[in-house]
N, C-alpha and C positions, 0 to 999 in steps of 0.2 A: 498831235493825238493823245499824249499826256494827256491834256485837258478832258477829253473824252472817254481816258479809261479812269479820270477822275469820276467824272460825273455819272457814269457807269456804277463806280464801289459806291457813291452816295445811294442812288436809287436800290442796289442791293441789299443796302444795311436796313434801308428806310423797309422793304419787303419782310427783312428777315425780323425788324424790330414788331412789324404789323401782328405776324406768327408768334412771338415771343409774348407780346401784350393780350392775346387772346388766350392763349395759356396759360400767362398768370391770372387774368380775367375768372377763367375757370376755376381756379384755387380760389381767388377772391370770394368768390360766389359761394362755394362750398364751406369757406370758413366762415362769411358772413351768415349763413343759413346754420351753421350750427349753434353760431354766437345768438342767434336772434333778429338777427338786423335783417330781415325781410325785404323792406322797404328800400334797405339800401342796395339791394343784390338786383331789385327790381327796375330801380332808374338806371343802373350801372346798364343792364341788359337791354332798356328801350335805348338809351342814348347810342349803344354799340349797333342797334339794330337799323338804326336812320343813317349810318353811314353808307356811301353809294360802292365803296372799292371792295365790299364783300364777294367773297365764293359760295357760290352753291352750298359747300360743304360748311362754310364757317355761319351762314346763316341757317344750318339746320340742327348745329350747336348750340347756337344762342338760343334757339326756340327750346330744345332740349334743356338747356340748362333751366327755363324761364319756366317749365314743368317740374322739374326739380323743385324748384323755389315754391310753387304753387303745392308741392306734395310734401314738403317740410312742413306747411302751416295747416295743413290736413287738409286742404278743398281739393280733394281728389277730383272732382267733376272736372274742373277746369286742366288742373295738370293731366287727366286725358285726352283735353280737347288739343291742348298744345302738344301732346305728344302724337296725336293723328297728324296734324297739322305738319311735324318734323317729318314723319314718315313720309306723307308726299311729297314733301321738300325733296326728300332723300332722293326721290327716284331720278332725278336730273341732275344729282351731285356725284363727283368722283367715290372712290369706295363706298359706294352703296351698301354690298352686304354687311361689312362692318358697320355703318351707319345704325343701318337698320335692325341687327343683334344688339346694340348698344338701346336703341329705343323699345325692342320686345321687351328687354330686361326690365328697363324702366315702368313699362306699362304694368309688367305683371307686378312690381311691387308696389303699384298705386291701386291696381286692384285688390291686391292681397290687403294694403291697408284700411282698404275701402269696405274691407268682410266680402268681396265677391271673390269668395275662394275659388269657383266654379271657372271663371273668366280667368282666374291668375293660373290656376293648373293646364288650364288649355295652352297658355302661352309658354309656361315652365316647359312642357313636356315637348315642344316645339324647339325649343332652345336646346335642350336634353338630346334631340335627335339629331340636331348637328354637332353635337360634342361640346357646346358651349364655346364653338368656333369666332373669334374675333372678341371674345369678351372677356373684359380685364379679371385677375383673379379677386378681386374684391367681389364683383358683381355676380362671379360664379358663386362665391360660397352663400350670398344673400341669398341665389336665386335655389341652391341647393338646401338652405337652410327654410326655406318656405316652402317646397315638397314637404320636408320635414314635417313642418307644424300642422300640415294639412295629413300627413299621417298621424298625427296626435289627436286633431278632432275625429278622426275616425276611430279612435282609438287602438291603432294600429304601433304599439309603442315601442316594440325591438323596430321594426322601419324607420321610427321616428328617431331614435335614438343614432342608428347607424348613419343617417342623413345628417345630423346634427355633428356628430365627430367626424365625416370629412368636412363638412365646413368648417368647422374650428382647425382642424390640421391646416387649411389653407389661409386661415386667417393669422393662424400663429407665425406662419411664414412672409406674410406679405403685408398684414396691417394688425398687430398685435392690439393695437388701442380699440379696434372694434368688436374685439371678441366677444365683452360682455353682450352686444346684441345675441349672441347666439345661446350664453350661457344662461340668460334669463328664460329663454326657452327650454332650457333643459332642466331649470328649477320646477318650472311647470311640470313639465315630465315626471320628475321623481315626486313631486307631491301627487300627481294621480296612481302613484303605485306605491304613495304612504311610505315612502323613504324619506323621512324629513331630517336624518342625518345626513345624507347625499346635499338633501335641499342645503344645509345650512355650510356645508364644505363649497358648495359651487357658490353660495352668495359670498362668502370670503375671499373666493377667489376673484370674483368680480367687483368689489370691492377694491379688492388689490390692484385689480387692472386699473380700474377707474382714477383710482388714488394716482396710481405712476403717469398717468398720461394726464390728470387734471382735466377729466372731463367728467363735472358733474351732473350732467344730464344721465349719465348711466348710472350714476350711484342712486339718482334720486328712482331713476326705473325698474331697478333691483330692488330698493327698499319697498317700493309700490305694491311689487309682484311676492314679496316675502310677507310682507302686512298680510297683504288679501290671502296667501297661503293658510299663514296659521289663524286667522279667521274663519276660514272655512275649515281649518282643523279643530277650531274652539281653546287655542291654545291663549286662553286670556293673560298670563303671564309674558309670555313672549310677543303677543299681539299689543300689549301696554308698550314692551320696551323697544318695538320696532317703530309703533307709533309717533314715540319721541323723537328719535332718529330722523325719521320724515318729515317731523314738522321743523325741525332746526335746518335738515337738506333744504326744505321751502323756502322760510326765511332767507337762507343762503341765496336762493337762486333769485328771490324777487330782488334783494340787494344788488346782484350782480346785472339782472336785468335792467333796475333802472341805470346803473351805469352806462348799459352796452347802448339805452337810448338815449344816455348825452352824448356818446360816443358815435351815435347814428348822425344825428344832427350837426356834429360839429366836422364830422368827415363829409357832412352833404355839403357843406359851407365851404371847406377848403377845397373839396373834387370839383367844386362850381368855380370856385378862384382859379383854381390850378388850370382847367379844362380852357378858360379863355388864357391864361396864358401860353397855354400849349397848342393852341389852336392858331395864336396871333404867330409864335416860331414856327410852326411847320407851312402855316401859309408863305411867311418871310421866305423858309429855305425853299419851298417849292417854286415859287415866284423866281426866286434868284438864279435855281436851277434851270429854268425854263429858259431866262434869258439869256444863259450862259451858252446852251444848246442850240438855241435860234441864232445866236452869233456866232457859234461853230459853224454850223447847218450852212448860214448864208457866206461864210468865206470861204469854205469849200464850193460852194456852189460858183462865186464869181470867179476863183482862182482856176475852176475845171473848165469854164467859160469862156475865158481870156485865154487858156492854153491852146485849147484843141476846136475854136470857132474858123481860122482861119481854114485848117487843114479839112475840116468835116462841111464847108460851105459851098464846095464843088458837087459832093457826094448827096449833100441835102436837097440839093435843087432835083437833081437825078431822081432820087427816089419819091420827091413829092410829085414830080410827073407819073412816075409809076404808080404811085397811090391814088391820082386822080382818076386815074383810068381804069384801076380796080374798082374803087368806088362805084363809077359810072357802070361796069358791071355787075359789080353785085345788087347795086340798087336796082336796075331793071329785072334782073333774075328776084330779087325777093320782094317784089313791088305787093304780089296778091299775097304776100303772109303777114307785110307789117302792120295793115291796120291792124286786124283781128288780135295780133298779139299784143300791140301799145295798148289796146282796150283795158287787157287783162291784165298786164304789167305796169301799167301806168295807174291802175285803181288805186284811188285814196285810202281803200282799205286793209292795203299791204303795206308793210315795211321793209324795207330796205333787205335783210336777211331772208323775209318770206318771199320776196321777188327771186333771189339767189337763188333758193331752193326748188322753184316754179323751173328756172331755167333748167335746173340739173336733171330735174322730174323728166323734161322735156327731151333731153339728151339720151334718155334710158336708164340714169344711173340709181341703184338699188339705197336704200335710206343709209346703210353702212359705207357706201362709196360717198354718198353726199357728206356725212359725218367727218370721213377724214378728208374730204377736199376744203371743207371749213372749220376743220381743227374744233368740232365740238363732239358731243357724245351722241350716240344714235336714240339714247331716250331726248335728246333736245331736238333731235330733227322729228322726232315723232310727235313731239308737242308742238313746232311750230305747224307741221302738215294739218295737224287737227284744226287749229286755227285760220289756218289761210282757205280749208276746204268750207267752215261754218263762214268766212268772210265772201267767197266768191260761188257758195251755192253749188260745191262740189262735192258728190258722194265717194269718188274714187279714182286712183290712180288714172285710170283709163280713159276717164272722162276730162284729167288736166289736159294728157296729150293731146286727146281730139279736140281741144277747144284751144292749145297752142298752136296746133297744124292743120286747124279750118282756115281753107280759102275762100275770103270775098267771092 
């Protein structure tokens, strides 16, 4: 008994470790993307997607992260394709509403970054209509910020500023280091209103935030914007000043990128080496666990067999005779239905799960009842029913029942 508990604890720990690794992978992907290590992100995601023991929700999350990776390198077409695939997969996953809300937000970001503001605003309004339910605070702030920018493009400056202030208040509480994403948009707004004093103040705030968080890309982003602003306002003195700042930041960025590329190659090598070692360790652990469980089950089986064999022998003989008689009667009664049913249920076009669903349909079970009996979601049942209809050239539930109950 102690061995059984020990084995259970090992497998429970393994499942928890799998969940933790996926969460750690998500954090690693976002970190890699921020640092420009997109190839490393892609390699890790593809390797994880090849695993067989993933739930539908985990597959959705991995495809979602792949989309985010493509968006971070400005390949918005690929990002949107992956997001549509993730949304399709989420139909069969638990926590469907939560997954789809985050997918919709990411799709709004992708359309926005691709300057397709019409499509982006459609999705933003759908998200807002649901009161941003199931959306994390950072994503909510970015959705609100993007709505503000769309107002800005329409020259609805007061509405834009209101949205920016709301987004900024959220980020201050939850993700202070990402405030520059909104502050740069506010610089554009104040420039359009010819309030250059506010532009300078917001720029200083933006640089201060980027410095405290050590995020170089936000310093470059803000400096590029203020450089553009003073170019538009034909202020040659400040244009010259910020051009020099931008040049120095770009040189620093190039140097960091070269170092990052070296780290990518080094990490890829170490990852490959560690993966081989880890796979060997996991395989060894699993084989050992399986052997222990097998021996434990085998021991229990023989113990029970030796204990109860004599006691049950007489009862078994009596039950066997009764069973033979029942089978004979059942066979005669069901003979006329057997051939047609077997023709369908023995079809090579159907898998085991589809045949189980056919039998439950024949008993008059609803999709919900079938899902409960098989311990799957109702969406999964619908998916299997569509496939078996196509395999058997059957159009509806009525035809399934007629074919299963038809007599020769």
